[in-house]
C-alpha positions in Angstrom: 13.2 24.1 43.7 13.8 20.8 42.8 12.4 19.5 39.6 12.6 15.5 38.0 15.6 15.4 35.9 15.3 12.4 33.2 18.2 9.7 33.7 17.2 7.2 31.1 14.6 4.2 30.4 13.4 1.7 31.9 10.0 -0.8 32.2 6.9 -0.4 34.1 6.0 -4.5 32.6 3.8 -2.8 30.1 4.7 -2.8 26.9 5.5 0.5 26.4 9.0 2.1 27.7 9.2 5.0 30.0 11.7 7.7 31.4 12.5 6.9 34.7 14.2 9.8 36.8 15.9 11.6 39.8 15.0 14.2 42.0 17.9 17.1 41.5 18.4 20.7 40.4 16.2 20.9 37.0 18.3 22.6 34.2 17.3 22.4 30.6 18.9 20.0 28.6 21.4 21.4 25.7 20.4 19.9 21.7 22.8 18.4 19.2 23.0 21.8 17.5 23.3 23.7 20.8 26.5 21.3 22.0 27.9 21.6 18.8 27.4 24.9 18.3 29.6 25.7 21.5 33.1 25.1 19.9 35.2 22.3 20.5 33.7 19.3 22.5 35.2 18.3 26.5 35.5 15.9 27.5 31.8 16.6 29.1 30.3 18.0 26.0 31.3 15.5 24.0 29.6 13.2 26.4 26.9 15.2 26.6 26.8 15.0 22.8 26.5 10.8 23.2 23.6 11.0 25.6 22.0 13.5 23.7 22.5 11.2 20.4 20.9 8.4 22.3 18.4 9.7 23.0 17.6 11.2 20.2 17.8 7.6 18.5 15.5 5.9 21.6 13.3 8.7 20.8 12.8 8.6 16.5 13.9 4.8 16.1 13.9 2.6 19.0 10.5 3.4 20.5 8.6 3.6 17.5 10.8 0.1 16.4 8.8 -1.4 20.1 5.5 -0.2 19.6 5.4 -2.7 16.1 7.3 -5.1 18.0 4.9 -5.0 21.5 1.7 -3.8 19.2 -1.5 -4.6 20.8 -4.1 -5.0 19.0 -7.4 -2.4 18.6 -10.5 -4.0 18.0 -12.6 -3.6 14.4 -12.3 0.0 13.8 -15.8 1.7 14.9 -16.7 3.9 11.8 -20.2 6.1 12.9 -21.7 4.7 9.0 -25.5 6.2 10.5 -23.8 9.8 11.3 -22.7 10.2 7.8 -19.3 9.0 9.0 -16.1 7.3 6.3 -13.6 5.1 7.0 -10.7 7.4 7.2 -6.8 7.0 8.5 -6.9 6.4 12.3 -9.6 2.9 11.0 -6.7 2.8 8.1 -4.1 2.9 10.9 -5.7 0.5 12.7 -7.1 -2.1 10.7 -2.7 -2.7 9.5 -2.3 -3.9 12.8 -4.9 -5.8 12.8 -3.8 -7.7 9.2 -0.2 -7.4 11.5 -1.4 -9.2 14.5 -0.6 -13.2 15.1 -4.6 -14.0 14.7 -4.8 -14.2 10.4 -8.8 -14.3 11.2 -9.0 -11.3 13.0 -9.2 -8.9 9.8 -11.8 -10.8 8.2 -13.9 -10.8 11.3 -13.9 -7.6 11.6 -14.5 -7.1 7.8 -17.4 -9.1 8.6 -18.5 -6.6 11.5 -18.3 -3.3 8.7 -20.4 -5.1 6.5 -23.1 -5.8 9.4 -23.1 -1.5 10.1 -24.0 -1.3 6.7 -20.8 0.1 4.8 -20.6 -1.6 1.0 -18.2 -4.2 -0.5 -16.9 -1.7 -2.5 -16.1 0.8 0.0 -14.4 -1.9 2.2 -12.7 -2.5 -1.2 -11.6 1.7 -1.8 -11.6 2.8 1.3 -9.9 0.4 3.9 -7.9 -2.3 1.8 -6.1 -0.7 -0.8 -4.9 2.9 2.1 -4.0 -0.2 4.2 -1.9 -1.9 1.6 -0.4 1.4 0.8 0.0 2.9 4.5 1.7 -0.7 5.3 4.5 0.5 1.8 4.6 3.7 4.2 5.9 1.6 7.0 7.7 -0.3 5.0 9.9 2.5 3.2 10.4 5.0 6.4 11.5 1.1 8.5 9.5 0.7 10.6 8.3 -2.8 10.3 10.3 -5.5 7.8 10.0 -7.4 4.5 8.0 -9.9 6.7 5.4 -8.0 7.9 4.2 -6.0 5.1 4.1 -9.6 3.3 2.2 -11.6 5.8 0.3 -8.3 5.6 -0.4 -8.3 1.8 -1.6 -12.2 2.0 -4.3 -11.3 5.2 -5.3 -8.2 2.4 -5.9 -10.8 -0.3 -7.4 -13.1 1.9 -9.8 -10.7 2.4 -10.5 -9.6 -1.4 -11.4 -13.0 -2.0 -14.0 -13.9 0.4 -15.7 -10.8 -0.3 -15.4 -11.6 -4.3 -18.2 -12.5 -5.1 -20.7 -10.2 -2.7 -18.5 -7.6 -4.6 -19.8 -9.1 -8.0 -23.4 -8.9 -6.7 -23.6 -5.3 -5.7 -22.4 -4.8 -9.4 -24.4 -8.0 -11.4 -23.8 -6.7 -14.7 -23.8 -8.7 -17.9 -20.7 -10.1 -19.6 -19.6 -7.7 -21.6 -16.9 -10.0 -24.3 -14.2 -8.0 -23.6 -10.6 -9.7 -22.7 -7.6 -8.0 -20.0 -4.6 -8.8 -19.9 -3.6 -7.4 -16.2 0.3 -7.5 -14.8 3.2 -5.9 -12.7 5.8 -4.8 -14.0 9.4 -6.5 -14.1 10.9 -6.7 -11.3 7.1 -5.7 -9.2 6.9 -7.5 -5.6 3.9 -6.4 -3.7 1.1 -6.6 -6.9 -2.3 -6.2 -3.9 -3.6 -3.6 -6.3 -3.3 -5.4 -9.3 -5.6 -7.8 -7.4 -8.0 -5.1 -6.4 -8.3 -4.6 -10.3 -9.1 -7.1 -11.4 -11.8 -8.1 -8.8 -13.8 -4.5 -10.8 -13.0 -6.2 -14.4 -14.8 -8.6 -13.5 -17.4 -7.2 -11.7 -17.9 -5.3 -14.9 -18.5 -8.0 -16.5 -14.9 -8.6 -18.1 -12.6 -11.9 -18.6 -9.7 -11.7 -16.6 -6.4 -13.0 -17.6 -3.0 -12.8 -15.5 -2.8 -11.7 -12.3 0.6 -11.5 -9.8 1.1 -14.3 -10.2 2.2 -13.9 -13.6 5.8 -12.1 -14.5 5.3 -8.7 -17.4 7.8 -10.5 -19.0 5.9 -13.7 -20.1 3.9 -10.9 -22.2 4.2 -11.5 -25.6 3.9 -14.6 -25.4 1.1 -14.7 -23.4 -0.9 -11.7 -26.1 0.8 -13.5 -28.8 -1.2 -17.1 -28.1 -4.5 -15.2 -27.3 -6.6 -12.2 -28.0 -6.5 -9.4 -25.1 -8.3 -6.1 -26.1 -6.4 -4.5 -23.3 -3.2 -5.4 -21.2 -2.6 -3.7 -17.6 0.7 -2.9 -16.1 1.2 -2.6 -12.4 3.6 0.3 -12.0 4.6 0.5 -8.0 8.6 1.9 -8.8 10.6 4.0 -11.2 13.8 1.6 -11.1 11.7 -0.6 -13.3 10.0 2.2 -16.2 12.9 0.8 -18.5 12.2 -2.2 -18.4 8.6 -1.6 -18.5 9.1 0.1 -22.0 10.9 -2.7 -23.7 8.1 -4.9 -22.6 5.2 -2.8 -23.9 7.6 -2.8 -27.3 7.2 -6.3 -27.5 3.9 -6.8 -26.3 2.7 -4.2 -29.7 5.1 -6.5 -31.7 3.9 -10.1 -30.7 -0.1 -8.9 -29.6 -2.7 -11.1 -31.9 -4.8 -7.9 -31.8 -2.6 -5.1 -33.5 -5.0 -2.4 -31.8 -4.3 -3.9 -28.3 -4.4 -1.2 -25.6 -2.0 -0.8 -22.6 -2.7 0.7 -19.4 -0.7 1.9 -16.5 -1.2 2.0 -13.3 0.1 1.7 -9.7 0.7 4.4 -7.1 3.9 5.4 -9.9 1.8 6.0 -12.8 -0.4 7.9 -10.8 1.3 10.4 -9.3 3.7 10.4 -12.5 1.5 9.8 -15.4 4.2 12.0 -17.8 5.8 7.8 -17.1 2.8 6.9 -20.1 4.4 8.4 -22.7 8.0 7.2 -21.7 6.5 3.9 -21.6 4.3 3.4 -24.7 1.1 3.0 -22.6 -2.4 4.2 -24.4 -3.0 5.9 -20.8 -3.1 6.1 -17.2 -5.9 4.3 -15.0 -7.9 7.1 -12.7 -7.9 4.0 -10.0 -9.5 0.4 -9.8 -13.4 1.2 -9.4 -13.2 4.0 -13.1 -10.7 1.1 -14.7 -13.3 -1.0 -16.8 -14.5 1.8 -18.0 -12.4 4.0 -18.7 -10.5 1.1 -20.6 -13.6 0.3 -22.5 -13.7 4.2 -23.9 -10.0 3.7 -24.5 -11.0 0.4 -26.8 -13.8 2.5 -28.4 -10.9 5.7 -29.4 -8.8 3.1 -30.5 -11.4 1.0 -33.0 -13.3 3.8 -34.1 -12.2 4.7 -38.1 -10.6 7.8 -38.5 
């Protein structure tokens, strides 16, 4: 009996590459380890190894890249709210394709559709936008998309945030607290979408918010010397910035008009390594955007209470 033997990769007119076959006696394909374990390579076995390595590269590197380059944009993720469903990983991955698509209006249209299904702005912030930003970072780390893709995607997410900001404030309807927070990226940070989101939650809670991703941590000592802030928050996204942030925090404490200023640390690396707070000189690590304002208020009370 003859079985098809895979010869290589062709194209059938669709966006997806496919294997083409020829008829012939089927034999199991050796693995790379098996070829290497067979001893010194003959000319034939060396050719087989090259083909195996090529097939491995096609399967694990080239095809994923082609799928991103020729990405088919799915419609807005379907979330069965009426059945108690939540926005999950699958919806996040599909939304990530929307924010990297050619049509820049697709993400906002999708979000409006989700709101029409009854999903709150807070849920969209926490369960869709923030995880999508993290997923874009994963794609970049795994070299499945380039810096431009991530930058475009994060820019689209920030546009959605700006459009949703008034609606988030209406959902909260909290009075002004009279408290001021300065939010800044750590020295050298490039992607600061999380900082934008945290700022929205502080505004919703009635805080006056200064700073943002357009400022730099190197400006912090001058900013706190010029105006009073109850809390200064830094977003940490990479371990390589820990030492520079430590020096920045020390400078903030030296120059701040508020001698009891509270320093909070946020971002994915800070949450994964809360022990960095002591090394940097921060007073607390944020538990997340929704909890950050209340956590900051508690921190102020603790630092300013007698004894």
